[in-house]
C-alpha positions as CSV (number, residue, x, y, z in Angstrom):
1,M,124.1,30.7,53.4
2,A,126.2,31.9,56.4
3,Y,129.2,30.0,54.8
4,V,129.2,32.5,51.9
5,S,128.9,35.4,54.1
6,D,131.7,34.2,56.4
7,N,133.9,33.3,53.5
8,K,133.5,36.9,52.1
9,K,134.3,38.4,55.5
10,I,137.5,36.3,55.7
11,I,138.5,37.4,52.3
12,E,137.9,41.0,53.3
13,V,140.2,40.4,56.3
14,I,142.9,39.0,54.1
15,F,142.6,41.9,51.6
16,S,142.8,44.4,54.5
17,V,146.0,42.7,55.7
18,I,147.4,42.9,52.1
19,D,146.6,46.6,52.1
20,G,148.7,47.0,55.1
21,I,151.6,45.0,53.7
22,N,151.4,46.9,50.4
23,Q,151.9,50.2,52.2
24,R,155.3,49.0,53.1
25,L,156.3,47.7,49.7
26,P,157.5,49.5,46.6
27,N,154.9,49.6,43.8
28,E,156.5,46.8,41.8
29,E,156.5,44.4,44.8
30,R,152.9,45.0,45.9
31,L,150.5,42.1,46.1
32,E,147.3,42.0,44.0
33,K,144.1,41.7,46.0
34,S,142.7,38.7,44.4
35,V,141.7,35.2,45.5
36,G,144.1,33.9,42.8
37,T,147.2,35.8,44.2
38,V,150.1,33.5,44.9
39,L,151.2,34.2,48.5
40,F,153.8,31.4,48.9
41,G,156.5,29.8,46.7
42,A,158.6,30.8,43.7
43,S,155.8,32.8,42.0
44,S,155.0,34.9,45.1
45,K,156.2,38.4,45.6
46,L,156.7,37.8,49.3
47,D,159.9,36.4,50.8
48,S,159.6,34.0,53.7
49,L,159.6,36.8,56.3
50,G,156.9,38.6,54.4
51,F,154.8,35.5,54.3
52,V,155.2,34.9,58.0
53,Q,154.2,38.5,58.6
54,L,151.1,38.1,56.4
55,I,150.0,34.9,58.3
56,T,150.6,36.6,61.7
57,D,148.6,39.7,60.6
58,V,145.7,37.5,59.3
59,E,145.6,35.5,62.6
60,Q,145.5,38.7,64.7
61,K,142.9,40.4,62.5
62,I,140.6,37.3,62.5
63,E,140.9,37.2,66.3
64,K,139.9,40.9,66.5
65,E,137.1,40.7,63.9
66,F,135.5,37.3,64.8
67,G,136.6,36.9,68.4
68,I,138.2,33.5,67.7
69,I,141.9,32.4,68.0
70,I,143.3,30.5,65.0
71,T,146.8,29.4,64.2
72,L,147.7,29.2,60.6
73,A,151.4,28.7,61.0
């Protein structure tokens, strides 16, 4: 069941990035750490620049944690 383990690790990476983003946001704008959190679109708390920063941070952290380069954007 490596898939479940890898999936969990990727979610942990994303949540770690969200922690970093939340440190820079006011309380009312912070993102919930949930797999159901809307990250893009009208219901998201992130503007377009915030979304790009999230994607960039996730790409960098996955490269660091897993040793692979991915491009999400």
